[in-house]
N, C-alpha and C positions, 0 to 999 in steps of 0.2 A: 801696292795698296790701291783700293778703289777710291774714287772721288766720293766723299760723303754726300754730295748733292744728289747722286744717283740713288743712294740708299734712302735718303729722305723722300725723294720723288717716288720710289717704289712703295714706301710706307703710305704716301699720300694718294696713290691711285685709287679712285673709287672702286669699291667691291673687291679690292685685293687686300685681304687681311693678312695677318702674320703667317697663318698656315699655308695660304696660297703663295705668299711671297717666298716662303722657304722651299716650297715645291719647285718654283721657278728657279730659285738660286741653286737647288740641287742639280738642275739641268744645265744652267748657263754659268754657274760658279760666280759670276760677277753681275751686278745690276746693270752696268753699262751695256752688257751683251743682251740683256732682256729688252732694253729700249731700242737697241739697234736691230733686233730680230724683226722679220717681216710680219705683217698682219696675218698672212696666210699660215705662217709657221706657228705663231702664237695661238691662233684660233683652233689649230689642229691638235693642241695639247689637251688631253683628257682633263676635265675640271676647269679649263680656262674658257674655251668657247669664244664665239664672236663678240659678246658684250664686253668681257674683260679684256680681250685683245684690242678692241676698239678704244677702251679707256686707257690702256697702256700707250698705244700709238698716238692717241689724241691728247696726252697729258700736256697741260699748258701752265703748270705752276712753277716753272723754272725761275722766273723773276722773284716770286715770293720766297723761294728757297734761298736765293742769293741774299735777300734782305735778312732772312733769319740767320744765315751764316755770319754776316757782318755784325749782327747784334750779339751773337754768341761770342765772337772774337772780342768785342768791346767789353763784354762781361767776364772775360777770362774763363769761359765755359767751353766744354768739349762735346763733340759728337762721338759717341762710342757705338760702333756697328757690330753686328753679330760675328763678323770675322776678325775683329780686333782682339789682340791679346788681353786687353783690359776689360773685355766684356765679362761680367760675373759668371763664373763657372756654373753655379747652381741654377741660374736662370735658363741656361741652355737645355735643361731637362724639361722645361715647360713646353707643352705643345704650342701654346699661343704666346710664347715669349716675344717681346718686341724686337724687331730687327734693328731698331735705332733707339738709343738712350741719349739723354743730354745730362752732362755731369759737371760738377765743380769738385775738384779733388779726384781721387782715383780709388778703385777697388783693388785691394791687394790679395795676394795668394792666401794669406792667413785669414782673410775675411770669410772664407768658406766655413769657418768655425764660428758661427754667429747665432745669437739668440735674439728673437724679436721680443720687445717689451712694449706692450700696448695697454690702454685702459681708458678710463673715463676722462672727459674734459674737466669735470668738477671732481675734486678729490678731497678726502678727509685727511686729517693729520696722520692717521694710521696708514692711509694709502701712500702719502708722501714718504713716511718712514720706510715702508716696504719697498717702494721702487728705488729709493736712493740706496738702501742697504743691499738689495739684490743686484742692482746694476753695477754698483761699485765692486762687489765681491766677484761677480762674473767677469768683470774687466780685469781684476787682479789675477784671474785664472787664465787669462789670454783670450777670452771670448770678445768678439765684436758685437756691439749692441745695435740692433736695427729697429727703427721706429719711424713714425710718420710725421714728426715735427708738429703735431697738432697741439693745441693747448692742453694743459693738464698732465696726465701721466706720461705721454710721449715726450713732452718738453723736459720733464723731470728726469726721464731716463737718459736723454741725450746729454743734459747738463751734468748729471752725476758722472757719466762716462768721460766727458771732456775734462771735468775737474779731477778725475782720477788718472788722467794721462792715458786713457785708453782710446780705442778706435770705435767710431760709431758711424753708421750709415743712415742718412735721412732720406726717405722716399716721399717725394712731393706729389700732391694731387693738382699741381699747377705747373706753369712753365718755370724753367730754371731761373728766369729773371723776375719771377713773381713770388717773393717770399710770403709764405702764409703759415700762421697768422703774421701780420706785418711786424708785430713787436718782436718776432723771432729773427729779424734780419741779421742782427749781430751774432746770434747763436748759429745761424746758417753759415756765416763767414768763418766762425771758429771751427765748425764741423768740417768745412771744406779744406781747412789747413791741416787737420790731423785725421781726417777720415774722408767721407765722400757724401755729397748731396746728389741724388739722381732723380730723374723723372722720365717718363715716356712721352710726356706732353711737350709740344713745341713751344718755343719762346712766345711770350704774350698770352699764353693760355691762363684764363682766370680759374680760381678754385671753385668750379661748379660742382654741385652736389653729386652729379652722376660720375664725376672723376674718381671719387674716393673708393668705391668698390674695386675699380681697376687698380688703383694704387695699392689697396690692401692685399691683393693676390701677389703683388711683387714683394711686399714686406714679408709675407710668409715664405715665398719661394726663395728668398735670399737667406733664409735661416734654417737651422737644423730643427728648431722648435719655436713655438710661440708661447710666451708667458703673459697671461692676462692678469692685471692688477687693478681691481675695482672697475666694474663695468655694470651699467644699468641693464635692464632686461632687453632694451632695444638699442644697445650701444653698437656703434660701428666696429668696435673691437671684436665683437662676436662674429662679424663677417670675416675678419682676419683669421679667427680661430677656425671657422668653417672652411676657409680656403686652405689652411694648413692641413686639416683632416683630409680634404679632397686630394691634396698633394702627397699624402702619406707621411706628413710631418707630425712630430709630437706636439701635443697641446698641454700646457700647464696652467694652473690657476691658483692664486693666493686666496685662501678662504677669508671671508669678511663677516662683519656684524650682521646677524640675521634680521635686525631691525632697520638696516640701512638699504635704501633703494640703490645706492651706489654699488652694493655687493650682490644684488639680485642676480646679475648675469654671471658673475664668477661662481657663486654658490650653485647656480643651476648647472654650470659646466661640470662642477665636481660631482653633483648628483648623477649626471649623465656619464660619468666614468673617466673624465680627464684626470691627470695626475695632480694631486693636491701638493702644493709647495709651501713648506715652512722655512726652508733653507736651500742654499745652492746645492747642497749634497743631494737633495731630492731630484734636482735636474740632472746632475752628473750621473746618478744611479740609473736613470732612465736612458740616458744617451751613451752610457758606457761603451756599448759595442762599436760605436763610430768615433769615439773619442780617444781610444787607446793610443798612448804615445804623444798626445797633443796637449794634455793639461799641464800647465806650468806648476811645477812643484819646487819646493826648496832644494830638493836633491838635484833636479835638473838645472835650476838656476845656478847652482854652485859649480856645475860642470863647465869648464872653460873649453870652448871649441875653437879650432883653427878656422881660417877662412874656408878651406876646402871641406872640412868636416861640416861646417854650417851649410855649405853649398849642397852637400848630399842630404843633410837633414831636411832642407827645404824641398827636396825632390821626393824623399821617401814618405810613405804613408803608413797607416796601420795594416795595410794589405801588403804581403810580401812581393817584392820586385826582384827579378833576376839581375845579377850583377851586370850582364850585358845591356840590359835596359837602363840601369843607372849610369853605366858608362856612356851610353848614347845621349841620354838626357842631360848629363853633366858636361859632355864634351871632354871627358878625361879618359885616358887609356884604362882598360879593364884591370890591368895589373896595379895601377895607381889607386883605382877605386877600391880594390880588395884590401890594400894596405890601410887605407883610410877607414874602411869598415871595421877592420880588426881593432883599430884604436877606439872607434865608437862602441864596439862591443865591450872592450875593457872598461870604458867609462860608464857602461850600463845604459847607454843611450839607444843602441841598436841591438837587434838579435837576428840570428840566422836560422833559417829552416832548411829542409832538404833541397838539394839541387841548386845550391849557391843563390838562394833567395833571401833577401834581407828586409826587415821592417823596423819601424821605430818601436822601442820597448815601452 
């Protein structure tokens, strides 16, 4: 494992953004090797050149990073780097995904089936009803709820999920040690115990206005789709929806009162062609191709799985995988895997295609 201080240092080097950092990591594999490379070697890399090479070799922020790491330790927070197993899988698909995240709690494998729920800071009783109903129902189906822990709809979405015993991810526009808004400090602690709070901003970062568009792109990237519930015409939630569209994600909107300014943004989204949502079934219908085999149903809940069966289910997806791949990923002999898969087929949990390939039913 690489020392996280080198990852943070690479992130902090002037003029070296995520895209350049990933280019260097592709060449050197570890950030330590980037800092130990010679100036001449770095300067000769296409796209790096003398200026960036000088910035890398002249980096002087090591003491500041040591202070940050001590602060993170005191707050029981973690540094999650791009090569960590705990780095969110969906973020890896972003060209400019952060090479370093700061977190409390952890992102789990099942969190790749997430829906972002965002909306206005000021909400109506109708908006409250919609967000609590839809968030709770999505949670009951096994979805993780992602939001930005802002006042209003975001807070209601996180709270409804926590109260339903589900998983939720809060993405901050501030440092992991700077709860924002301040009144959500206790909510942040609850989320970190049963989900995850993450940010790309280092400890001590205040919630400056320019941070939130960057935060919004992570909210959408962590989700299969973005659900907007009550948003004014200039709401930051529409930035999240725009990010989702740019990332090829689905965008959903709950229709609102035509006389309410709080619904102007959501109604405009619907006019422009996003999916109108009146129930969770509308979301499931749109996402069906990527959800096959992962929605929690009463039938699946009733299926009792052994430890090894559950192990294979955690590895399988809706896309068929060859038995040899499942054997390798589960560290079990192929003969043993085949026997377990037969049991899963009999229980209606897995299906087989040609060539000894299996997928979740």
